[in-house]
N, C-alpha and C positions, 0 to 999 in steps of 0.2 A: 722250289717254288713254296711260297709260306702257304699254310691252309686258310682258305677263306671263310669258312662258315664252322659255326661252333655248335654243340650238339643240344641242351637240354630244354632251356627255361622258355624256348619258342614254341614249346608246349602250350604253355599259359593263353594266348590269345586263342587258339580255336577252342579251347576249353569254355571261355569267354562267349565264343559265338554261338554254341550249345545250349548254353545256360548251366548246366550241371556235371559234375566230373569229380574225378578222385584219381591222384596221382599216385602210385603206387611205386615204391623202390625197393629193391632188391636185387643181388647177384649183379650189380652194374647194369640193372634194367630199369629205364623208365617207360612208364606205360600211361595210358591215358584211356579211361573207359569209364562205364557208370560205376561199376564197383572193382575193388583190388582183385575181385576173381575171374573177370572178365579177360585178365590179360592174355595178351595173344589172340584175341577174338573178336573184337571191336575197336574200332576207331571212332575217334568223336563225331567222325562226319559218317559215319555207316548207318543205315536202316535196314541193311542184309535185306535189301530188295530183291535182290538175285540170288541171296542163299535159298535153302531148302529145308531150314528147319521145321517147318509145319506143313511143306508142301505135299500135293498128291502125290499118289505112288508113281504117276508116268512122270514125274519129273527127276532131272539126273541127278544122281548123286553126288554130293560137293566134297572135295578131300580137303584134308590140309596141308598147304604148301608153305615150307619154311623157306629160309635163305636169309642170305646178307648182300647188303648192297654197299661198293667200294667206291672209291672216287680214283682220279686217275695214279694216284701214289701207293694203290693197294690197303687203303685205310677206310675202315668202316666209316657209315656216314649215317650221321642220325637226322632227324625230322625229314627223310624221304615220303613222298607219297607214294603208296604201292597200292594200285586198284583194280579191280575185275573189269574188264573192257565191256562196257555195255550195261553195267550195273553202278549202284551207288555204292555196293560193299568196297571199303578201302580199309587201310590202315597206316600208320606212319611208323617210322622202323624207330627201334631206341639207341641208346647211344653208343652201341657196338655197331647200328648199322643192321640190326637183324631186324626179321620181321615174322609174322605166322598170320595165315589167311586162308579162310574158305574158300574153294574156289574149285570149277568144273575141272574135269581131266584134260578137256580139248579147249580150255578157256584160253583167255591172253593177258598178262600182266600189263597194268599202263604204269610208268614208273618215271616221277617227275620231280624236279628238284631247281629251283632258281639259279641260275648261271651255269647247268648243265643240259646238255641234250635231252630230249624226251626220248625215251624207247618204250616199244612193246614187243613184249618177250611171250611168245607162246610157250604155254605148259608143257605139251606133250606128253600129258601123264607122269610128268614127273613128283615128288613130292619134296624134291631140294632144288630150289632154284636161286643161283648165285648171279647178280649181276652187276656188271661194271659200268659205270655213268662216264660218258667224256665231257670235257669242259667246253662251255657252249662261248666260244671264243668272239663271237660276235655281242654278246652280252656283256663278255668282261671287259672288252677292249672296245667297248662303245666309242665310236668318236664322233666329234662333233666340228664343226667349221667355226673357226674364231677369224681373227684378225689375218687375213693372209697365209693362214696356215690351218693345220686340224689339232685337236687336243683328245687325250682320252678323256670321256667325261668325269672318270672319278679322279682325274687330275687336276681340273679346273680349279683356279685359286680367285679369278673374278667372278662377279654374277652375272651367271647366264642360264635364262630359261630356253628349255627345250620344248617345241610344241610339237605335237604328234600329227603329222598329215591327217591322219584318217580322222582325227577331232576336227580338225579344219572343214573337213568335206562333210561333216554334219550338218554345216552351214551353209545350205547353196545360195551364192552370192556371187556378184560381177567379180569381185576382187579381194584380195589376201586381206587387206585392212578390217573390212568388215567382219570375217571370220574369226579374227583376232580377241574379239570381247569375251574377257572371263576365260581365257586360254591359259593366260600366263600371269602371274605373281605382280606386281608392278606395273604393268600395261593396261591403260585405262581407253576406253574406246568408246564413242559417240558415233550415231549416223542418223539418217533418217531415208524415209521410204522411195525418194525418189528413184528412177530405173537408173541403173550403171551408177548411182551415187559413192561416191569414196567417203569413207568415215575417216572420222580425225582420229588420230594413234597419238597416246601422249604416254612414256616411258618415265615414270618417278616425277611427276610433276612437271613444273615449268621453269625452264632455263632460260627464258626471255621472254621480251615483253610481244614481240610480234609472232614468228615463225617456228612453233615447237615442234615442225613433224620430224621424226627422227630419220637417219640417212637409211636408204635400203641399199643392200647390196645384192646381185642376183647373178651368181656364178662369177663373182668375183668384181664384177664391173658396177659401181656406184650408182645410184639413181637418185631425185628427190621423189619420184611420183612413179610407184610401180604399178598404177591402177590397171593398165593395160595388161598385166601377166595373167594368164588362165591359171586359177587355181586347181585345176586338175593336174598342169604340169609339174607341181610343186612335190618333192621329195623330202626335202628338210627344211628346218625352219629354227633358228636359233636368236634370242634375243640377248644383246648385249646391253648391262644395265648402268654398270659402272665403270670407273677410269680404267680399272686394272684390267679390264677383257677388251673397251672401246677407244682408249687413248691411242690406240695404233692408226687410228682413223684421223686424230688431232682435230682441227678445226671444222669437224663436220661431226662429230661425234657427241657433241656438249646434249643433244637430245634424246641418247641412243641410238642403237643399231641394232637393223633387223636384217641377219644373214638367210638368205635363200639361197637354196640349191635345187635344180630342176632334175629332172629324174634322167639316169644315166642305163644305159644297155651295159650288158652283163656278158662276161664269155663265156662262150658252151651254152649257151641258151637262146632261144629264138621263139618270140611271141608276138600276138595280136591280141590287144584287147578293146573292147568296148563299153563306155561308162556313159548312159543316157539317163536322162531323166526329165519328166513334164510335171508341171504341177499346177495350180492355180492360186494367186493370191486376192486376199481381199482386206478391206480394212475394218476393224471389228466395229460393230455398234458402239462400242464403249468408248471409241475413239471419236465419234461424232457428238459436235456440242448439242445442247438442249436449247431451241430459239423458241420464243413465242409465237403465237398464231396470228393471222391475220383479226382475228376478231378482238384479241389480247392486245394486240398493238393501238387497235382505236381506243381502248379504254385505258391502256398507259400514256398516250398523249393527253386524253382527257384529264386524267390524274395530275400531270406535268403541269397544264394550264391551269388547274383549279389550286395546287399546292403555289405556284407560281405568281399566284395575284391576278391573272390574268383569263378566267374562266372561260372556257368555250359555251356557246348556245345562250351566253348573258350579254344584254345591250350593254356598252359602256356609257360614260358620260355624253359621250355627243352621236349617242345611238347607234354604234356600229357594233355587228354582233362578231365575236370573233370564232374563227371556227378551221377545219381542214380542208383541203383543197380535193383530199381524198375521202375521208369520211364525214364531210358536209360541214353544219354550223347548228346542229341540234343541241339539246341539253345534254344526250348521248349520240357516240357515235352510230355511223350505220354503214355497215360494210358494203359496196358499192357492186352492182354487177359488172360494170365495164369500167375500164380506164380509157381518159382518150388523151390522144397526144397530137395536138396541131397549133398552127398560129394563132388561131382564135380562141381556143379554148382547150384548157389540159386540167384534168380532174376526174373525179369518180362521176359517175350515171348510173341510175337504178336500171336493169333488165326492161327493155321494153321504151327505152328513151330514144327517142328518132334519133339523137346523135350517136346512138351507136349500130345505125345502121350499116350493115356489111359492105353494101354497097358504095359506100363513102370512102371504103379503105382505100389508099393510095399512097405508096411510097415510091418516088420517082422524081427527078429534076422537074417536072410541072406541076410538082406540090407535096405536101405532105401530111396524110391524117391517117393515123394507126390506130387501130379498136384493139384493145388488150382485155382478155376475160380474166375477172379477179380471181386471185388462187385463194383458197382457205388457209394455206400456210405452207409456200413451197418449201421444202429441204432441199437447201441447196448445195448441202454435204453430200445427199444422196446422188442429188443431178450430176454432180462432177466425178463421182467414184463408178466404178465398175469391178467385177469378176475378172483378172488380168491372168494372163497366159506368163509361167516362167519355164522356159528349157534350157536344158543344155545337151550337147553331143559330143561324144569325143571319140575317136578311133586314133590308137598308139601303136606303134609297134619297136620293136626293141630287139637286141641280141648283139652277137658277136662272134670274135674268137682271140685267140693269142695275140694277132694283129690288129684289132682292132675291136672297137664297140660303137655302137650306134643307138640312138633314140629318135625317134620322130613323132609327133603329137598335132592331131588337127583336129580343131575345136571351132563350133558355132555354140553361140551364147545369146539368148534372146529374153527380153524382161518387159514386156508389157507394162505401162504404168499403170498402177489403180486409180490415177488421175486421168480422164478419158483423154486422149491424144496426146499421149507420152507415150515414151518408148525408148528401148536401147538395145541395140544391134552392136553385137562382137563377134570377128572370124579371125580365128589367129591358127600359126601355124609355128610350131617348134622342131629345132632338130639339133641334135647333141651328138658331135663324134669324136673319138679318139680313135688315133692311129699309133702303131708303132713301128716306124718305118724299119728300123734299125736298134740293135742292142743299145738300152739307156738313151735312148730318147724319144720322147711323145711327143705328138702335136694333134690338134685338134680344134675344134670351134664351139660353140652354143650361140645359138641364133634363134632369135624372136622377131615374127612379123605380123604385125597386129593390126586390124582396121576395123575401126569403130564409129559409130553413126547414134547420137543424141536427137530423139524427136520430140519437137514441141517445146512447151514451157512447163508450168505447173511447180516450178522451183519455190523456196521458202520466200519469207519478206512480203512487205506489203503489197508489192505488185504482183506477188503470186495468187494460184487460184483458190487456195486456202484461206488467205486472207479475206481476198474479194469476196468469198461466199460469208463471210462474217457481214459482209457491211450493205448486204442485197435486203431488200424488204421481203417481209414475209407474203404480201398482197401479190407482190409481182411474181407471173408464171415464167416459165423458159421463152414461151413461144406466144406471138399473138394470134391473132382467129384466124391468119392465113399462113402461118407455118413460119413467119417471118420472127427475128430476136425480139424479146421482150426486154425493155431497159427502165432505167430512172427517168426517162424524160418527161415522165408524166408531170415531174414537180413536186417538192417537198419531199424527194425519196433520195436526197445526199447524192453523192458525186461517185459514188464506185460503180462499176462496169459489171455485166453479166459474165461470171466467169466460165458458163458455157459458151457464151461467143466467142471471149477470147481466146479459149483453148483449141475450138474450131478453125478459127481466122488464124490461128500460129501453126495449127498442125504439120503445115511443111515446110517450117522453120526447123534447121538442121544444123547441126555442130557434128563436122568430119574429122575425124584423126588416124593418122597413119604414123606407126611407129616402126622404127628399125632398131633391136636392141639386141646386142649380144658382144664375142670377143673371138679372136682367134691368140691362140697360147701354142707356147713350144715350151718344152721341159728336157733339162739334158742333165743326166747323172754325172757328174764331172769325176766326183770319187765315190767310195762307199760312206753314203751319208751326207752328202752334198750333191744339191740339187740348183740348179739354175731356172728361172721361169721369166718368159716374157711373156705380157699379155697386151694386147691391143684392144680396146673397148669402145664402143660404139653406142651414143644413145641419139637417135635421131627422131625428131618430133617434127609433122608436118600438119597443120591444122587449116581447117577451113569451115568458116560457118556463114549461115545468110538469116538475116531476118526481114520478115514482111510485115508492115505495119497497114493494117486495112483502114479504109474510109470507114466510119461508122454513121448510124442513125438514129439508135435508139438511145442514146445516153442524155444526159444533162450536158453534157460537157463533151462533145464530140468530137471526131478525128476528121479535118474538112481536107485533108491531103494524105493520100497513099505515098506510102517509100519504102525502097527496098535497100539493104545494105550488104554490102559482101565483105568479107574479113578474110586475109589471108596471112597465114604466118609461120616460120619455122624456128626451131631451137634444134643445135645441134651442139652436143658434148663429147668428146674425146677425152679418153682414159689410157694413159701408156703406163704399164707399171711392170718394173723388173726387180726381181728378188732374186738373192739366195738363201737356201736353207740349210743349215747344218745338223745333222743329228748325229750323236754317238753318245755309246756307253762304254765308260771306264772300268774296268773290273767289275764287279758285282755291284757297287754300291752307289756309281756315279751318274747319272744321265746329264748329258748337258744338250741345248736345242737352242739353236742362232739364228737370228732371222735379221737380215738386213735388204733394205731397198730404197728405192728412188722412184717416182710416180711424178707425173704431170699429167694436166687437167685443162685443159680449155673450152670455153663456151662461147658460142657465137649464134645471134639469130636477128632476123627482118620482118617487117610483117607490112602490110599494107589494106587499108581501109577505102572503099569506095560506096558512094551513096547518090541515089537518084530518086526522083520522083514523079508522079503523073504518070500513072500506068494503065494504059487501056485494057490490056489483057491481064489485068490485077489478079482475075479469080484462076487465072492457069499457071500454075509454079512452072512449067516448061517453058513458058515464054518470058519468063522473069530474069533480068541481067540487069547490068548496070547500063547497058546500052539501049535496053528496050524501053524506058523510061523517057518521057518527053519534058522532063525537068532540065536543070541544070546539075552535071554530076559534079560531086566533090569528092575528092581523095586525099589521102594523106599516107606518108609513110612512119614508122615508129623503128627503134631499135631496141631488142629485147634485152639486150645488153651482151656486153662483151666483156668476159671476164678470163683469169687464168689462175692455176695454182701448182706451184713446185714444191715438192717437198722430198725430203729424206727422211726415214723412220729406220727403229733398229729394236730389237726385242732380243732378251735373252733368258731360257727359262731352265732351272735348275733343281735336279730331284737327288737326296741323299739317302739310298734304301729304300724310296718309292714311300719315303714316311715324312721326310721333311722337304718342302717344296718350295722354291723361292722364282720372283718373275722379276724383271725391270724393263721398262718400255719409254721411248722415247721418239717424237714426231718433230721435226721442224718443217714450218709451213709460210711459204711466202707466197702472199696474195694480193693480186692486181688492184682490189676493192678498197687498199688502204693506202695513205699516204708513204712518200719515201722512209718518213722516221718512224713509222708503226707497222712495217708490211711485216715483218717476220714474227711468227708466234712459236714460241717451243713450249711442248707438252709433255712432261712427264709421268711416269707412274711406277708404281713399286705395288708388290703383293707377296705374300706368304703364306704358308697352310702346314698344319701338322697333323697328319693321320695317326691320332691318339689310339686308335682300336689297334694298330699294330704294334705298341709298346708293350714289353712283356708283365706290366703292373695291370694290364687289362683283358688277359685271356682269361681270367675266372669267369668272364659275363658272357657266357655262353649264348645269350639271348640277342647280343649286340654282335652285328654282324660288320658295321663298319662306323666310323664317328671320323670326322676330319671336322676342324675349325679353320677358319681361314680369315684373312684382313686384307684391304688393300686401301693404297691413297693415292691420288692421279689428278691429273689438272686436262682439261679438253678444251676447245675452244669453238667460237662461231664466228660465222662472217655471215650467216642465211640473211639476218634482217638489214643488210647493208647494201644499198643500189650500187650498181659499178660505176656510177656517176658520182657517188659521193664527196668523194676530192676536191672535184671540180666544182666553179662556179661557170654555169651556161646562160648564155644571151642569145635570144631568138628574133626574128625580125616578122612583124606580120601587119598588113596595112589597118586590119581594123583595133590595132593595139598601138597605131602609129599618134603621132602627137602633131597638134596646128602649131603654127610660127604665133607669136603672138606681137603682131608688128600691124595687125589691122587687116592682114592679107588672109585670111582664113578659110579659103575657097580652095585648097588643095591642102592634102597632107603630105607631113615631110616623111618619108619613110627612114628607118632608122634602127638600132637594135636598143633592146631591154633585158633587165635580169629576169632569169628564169628559175635559176636554182642558187643557193647560196650553199658554197663547196667548204669544204672543213677537213686539211690535210691531216689535223691531229687526233682524228677519230681511232680508236685502236681497238683491239679483239675482246670481245665478251669472252671471259676467262670461268670457265666453271669447275670447280675443286669440289672431289668427291671422297667420302671416307666410307668403307665397305667392311662390315663384321658379317661373318656369316657360318653357320652350324651345318651341316651336312651329315644327318644320322642313318643307318639302315637296319633294322631290326628285324630276327627271326629268318635269316638266310634270306633276307631280301623281299621278305613278302610285304614290308612296311616301311616307307624310304619317307623321311622329313627332312625339310630345307627351311631352315629360319635365317631370316638377313635383318640388319638394321644398318641403316642409310643416313647420312649428311651430307646434302649436296648445295651449296654456297654459289654463287654465280655472282664476280665481280664484274665492274665497268658495263654494267646494261645498256646497252643501244635502246635510244628511242629518238623519234624526231622532236628535233627542239621546237621550243614554243613561242610562237611569236607572238610579239607584244603590239599594241594597239597603235605602236610608232611607226614599225618597221612594214615595208613595201608587201604585197599580195606575191609573196615568191615561195618556191621550196624553200623549205628548212632542212638543212643536213641533220643525219643523224649522228648525237653526241654521245658518251659516256654519261650517265646519270645517276646510277646508284648500285644497291646490291639486294639480291632474293635469295631466300633459303626456303628450301624442302627438306624435310625431314618425318622419316617415319620405318615403316617395317614390311616384310614380305613374307610370306608362310605358304609353302607348299606342302599336301600329304600327298600320300600314294600308297596303293594296297593293289596287290594283285594274284592271284593263285586260282586253285579248284575246288570246289566244295567236291566234286567228285569227279570220277573219268569224264564225265561228258559236261558237266557243269562250271563252267569258268567264268570268273567274274574281275573286273577292273575297274577301281574307281579313284578318283583324284578329287581335291579339293584345293583351291589356292586363292589366299587371302591378301588383300592389297590396304595398308592404311598409310596416309600422309598429310602432313599440313603443308601448307605455304604461306609465307609471311615475306611483305617486300620492309627488309631490316634497314636499309638506308636510302635517302635522295638525295641528289648534289645539294638541292637547296632543303634545308631541315624545315619540317611542318607542311611544305608544298603539297596539292592537290591537284592532280589531273583528271579532269572529268571525263566522260564519255555520253554522248546521245545517241538514242536511237538514229538509224538511217535515216528514217523518214521526218524527224526532228519532231515527232509529237510529243514525246515528253524528252525532255533535257536533263543532262546531269544525274542518268539513274544508275552513272557507275561511279565511284572513286577509287582512283589508285593512289594511297598514301602508305605512308611509313607505317608499319604496327599490323598491318590489315593482308589478307590475302590479294592476289591479283583480281581484278574482275569482281571487286567488292559492293553488292548491290547499296545504293546509298539515296536519302529522302527521310521522308518524315514519319514518325510513327503516330499512328491512330490509339487515341487514348476512349475510344469509345462515342457516343453519339449524343449531344447536348439534349435533353429529354424537357426542358423546360426554359421559359425567358429567365429565371433566375441562375440557373449553370450558365446561360450566354452572359449575363452579366457578371459574374463573377468569374469567368473564364480569362485566359490571357489577352493581351489585345490584338486585335486583327479586325480587318473590315471582313472577312471572311467566315462569319458565323453566325448562325441562327439557329431556330428549334429544329430539331432533325438531321443538321449539319455534323459533322466530323469534329471530334473535338483533338485539335492536335497537341503534340505532347509538346510543353515547354523544357527542352533537353537542358537549359543553360538557366532556368529558374530567374531569368530576367524579367517576367510579366508580360513578354510579349512573343509572338509568332515570325521571326523572319529566317533568313537564310542560317543563321547561325544554329539554329535549332533541328537541321539536318545531320542523318548519322548514318552510319554503316548498318543496314536493315537484312542484309543479308550473306550469304556465302555460297557459290555453286559449287565449292568441291565436297565430294563426298566425305564422310567420317570412315566408311571402308566398301569396299567393292569385295565381293566375294562369286566365283565361280565354283560349279561343283559339276562333275561328269560320272555317271555309272554306267556300266555296260557290262552286262549278261547274256550268255549263250550257254545253250542247252542243246546239246547235238547239234542240229543243222540251225535251227532258231539262235537269234541273237536279238537283243533288245537294248538301247541306249536312251539314254534322258540326259540333257544339261540344262541346270537352271543358274539363272543370275542375278545376283542380288546386289542393290544399289542402296545405300544407307546413309541417311544424316547429311543430305546436301539439300539446299534451297533453290528453287527457281523463279525468275521473275517472267511471271504469267501476264504478257503484253497483250495479250491478245482481249483481256477484260477491260483494256483501254475503248477498242470495238463497240462491246458488246452491254459496259453494266454501269457506265458513267458519263453517258451522254457526250463523248467526248466526240462524237460522229454520226449525223443521220444514218442510221441502218439499220442492222438487225439487233436483236435485244433477248437476252439470255434469260432464260427462265429462274435463273437465281434473281434478278432484279423485282420479280413481283413475288418472292418468296423470302427475299432478305431486306427488302427496303425498308429502314424506320418509317411508323406512321401511327397516328393516335391508339391504333388497336395491333399494332405490331412495335411494341416499344424494345424487344430485345434484338431488331435486326441492325445486322452490320453495316448495311449500306445506308447513304446517305436518303433522305426524304426524298419522292422523285417528285422533281420541281422542275421547270423551264427557266426558272430564273436563276439556277444554279451553273455558274461560269466558274466554278473555282477546283472543284473535286477533278477534273478531266484534264487539270493543266499542271498537276502537282505529284511528283513520284512519291508514293506513301508504303510502307507494308502491305498494304490491301493487296499489290500484285504479288506480294513473295508469298511462296506455297513451300510444302516441304515434297522434296523429289524424291523422297525412298520408293523403291519398288521392286518386287520381285517378279521375276517372269520365267517362264519354263521356253527358255531358246528354241530347244529340239528335243523331240520325241521319235524316234526310230524303231521300226520293227521290220526286219529282215529274215529271209530263209536261202540258205545255200544248199543247191542241188547235191546230191552225196557225188562225190567222183565217180565212182562205179555207173552211176547212171549219166552224169554229164559225159563219161567218156563213149558211152553209146550212142549219144547224138553229134560226135564228133568235137566237143567240146572240152577243154582243160577245165571250166569252172563256170560255175552259173548263179548270179544272187540276183536276187530280187527283194525290193524293199519297200516300205510305206513310210513316209514321214510328215510330221506337223511340227511348224516352225512359228514362234512366239503363238504358243496356244492361249496361255493365259497371262496376263498381268495382274498383279496384286498392288495397288496403290492408292493414296489419296489424293492424287495431283489431280486438277479438274481440267488439264488441257489435254489436249489430244494423245500426245505421247510423251511421257517424263524422260526418253533416255535423248537429252539433250546437255547433258551435266558441261561438257564441252564445246558444245555446238553454240557458236557466236552469231554475231549479227547477219553474215551471211554464210552460210555453211560452204561455199566455193573457195571461200579465204581462209587462212590460219593466224588470224588475229584474235589473240588469246587475250586481249584486254574486254574482251566483249563475250562472256561464256554464261550461259545458262540462262538467256533471255529466250523465251518463247515468242517470236512473233510470226506465227502460224506457220511452224515447222511441217514438211511432208510427212503424215505419219507411216511409221513403219507398219509392214500389212502382217496380216496372218497367210499362211503357206501351206498347202497340202500337198504332196509330192508323191510322185509312183517312179520308181528307179530301177534301171536293171545293169546289171555286170556281167560280162560272159567273157573268156579268152580262149582262143583255139591255138 
């Protein structure tokens, strides 16, 4: 076996760590110390804390112990750390593997070296102690799961990131996706704080216009939604990022592949472990918007009226005095004591006014008279948030023998929402077993059963609680004088609805999911090196949800009829995979691995929805069903889509002298989603690597442990953005959509059919072509590791729904192939691990991601596809066009404020300019402002993202921290539309008072406060665009592990407790609630990447404080 590690120059970095060293050479001895005279006395890590150089007479006298550390071939090993146990006194061996150290006669030497098993050697009064280290096969032959097989980590040619489960568990979360943020180079993750929310994951940019979620493969079974997986069941995670590694999955791999292996039992051992944590979550005060008070709101109204030319408190030409129903009609606003809502009068009255007599209060069928005590300024964001509990409790058992192994895990996870009346519960069971009934045969199963419940609303978007809080007036309290909900029925208070009332009324609404996921498999070793495997997997999802809409009384636009909706659906996908694996070593130089397989996948699903109204027992959820309403039941069924995929695939790996590596992959997919002429796609890939460090001319570089360069090219496909019925033109019959005969007899409808969808049989696969170049390097005997990769990803034949012109009927248009998109970037991963002393260990890693995205071609050159908010409050804020990134922000550029009439007269022609208004930039210099002056005003894609992990352990204490840095992206802060520009009657941000232009604030960036301004809130401008960079401490954990001897006394194998904080601080200039929305779209529950980085009142991420305990027996 070739010697893996080399002698001398690795000592340079330890010298750098301590700051000042001298290196002495002589008689083949390399030594590092404070001076050359210190040879064989001190190491660069030593403080001699355990030595007796100047100790008391009672101290034990140290002796000099010398010796040699040898490898498995009997050769001396340089750079090995030799420490006296329990002290920081240590040395490193010289070029011949020799060492000399001062140690007590009864002490113990701790000997460690990366790639070898750590040893503790008693001195036993000896002056010479020679030590033989054994190779750590687990480190040198570490294998990772890739496509349908495993590979040695050091032999990987493609781009594969390995994520440590211990790092993932440092982020308490409901699902794996949320834990991946910052853990792997090239992987971008964004999410929100909604309980149980699934974060968005993107690998190396965007391969399509629609769903860019990666494929997840859990224990060999593919799935598009792993959110029900319990993170504590995970044993290993690999991310396949290029075609060389992922094209074996063909048409489902264009967005990357995340391979997850769950925990397995080990033969010869049996154990039971408990992992439990409980904590509290809060939304940081820094996430709370700053809104003006009741008194300030009155001044705001008077200022707007005065600047708009219709001042309050002043009679007009007809003698009418304008004012406010709430604040009166004086020359200045008066904050009322009470607010009255009734058919005869609605408005503010002073305290003591007879109209505020509590005896008049009446809310019922016989009349309506609501009395509300005016609030000095309700903080609606405080009212809808709370300190919420998060907890997870896991019991696991594993073990086995030569005849079989087992692993069983039971978990309960609960996350209360930091927004009131919301929450998430999940109970899951996982069982993995493997049996060896006869020689050369293995059978087993991997099974997961999950039941989850989501409670209440609180979702993102205009209908969510956070958005509604923006729209509530400061003078409205939560409750009226009798404890009923207060609202905006008082008039002049907008049409928003109380988020507290909405959340309370929706607290019994639930979304329940039941999932069975897993596979059964059999493996047979046909010949030495030839293994056949058959696996049948199932991904069954059953979903039930209900939604009750209550009658309301306090709003300006009330709900006059209650309703109850129930929805039930299922989706089942089965996967049958059969493979042959052949692994053969020919002589000493040639290694060949061959994989061949066939796979069939089929998905079916159906659903039914029912609705009824008029519930006499509407307040009690136990009485609600479709049958208990007294209205008319309406119901409909729907098809979740039936599709199938049939695939043939193969791969060959060849290695020559473990130095020259090559692989080739091909997969043929046939999908039912495409028409007959485009049904089949073939996706090839090739890759090669050269381990340069094994060449003879590299042997003199002793600091270099390993250096490998690699490259690959390949193609992958995508059908994910295609409806199963895209190729078909469909028709439907509905009386409400029927036609009346044009013959004078129009008293009855003629029932017929009309077109619902236009089909397209010519639609073909999206094809993603990747080129990847990488370098893997390991220095100083594996203490420092570097991986650098550059890539170019081009997606051709992009799928997008055909745009319907004004002459076409209102039908669903098919997806067609319209263009080409490119992602280009690089990934960098750095890592170091080792010991500062026998009891002081460290592990640090850093990953860095940079990429750019560009739509390089569209079918119609120069075409622009616009996207607007779901609420249509602002139109065309996103533009998709050639030469720009996907989801580019679009609108007008603001070029300052018109300071005087002369500037107004000299400005470009437009009907929307006045002193104090925005000056819109004339982009094309034609002297007028129109649609042609709109341009790209922002890019949601970060310039880079970086994750940094540091773990330190001293004796039984450990501390770890994880920082995440997102830099260089823009965010579209749509929440300003609610609060800054009078687009809606509702709450007002303090920015308006501080930054609006006036004669005394000519440096203001907002237009003059004026009720005549009906323009500023109707256009998309770069005022909404902000820098989205942020630095966040994702986790900080402090733990303590009970000494084994002490744990054994209480009949435990191990015991660890820890305290943890999550999202402890965020450094950002973004003014919205949370900047972690770079790839979060218009609705976080969808995966539409045409609308990213737009903040429509996202549910903020919480700050968490957690206590946890792990023990085993």
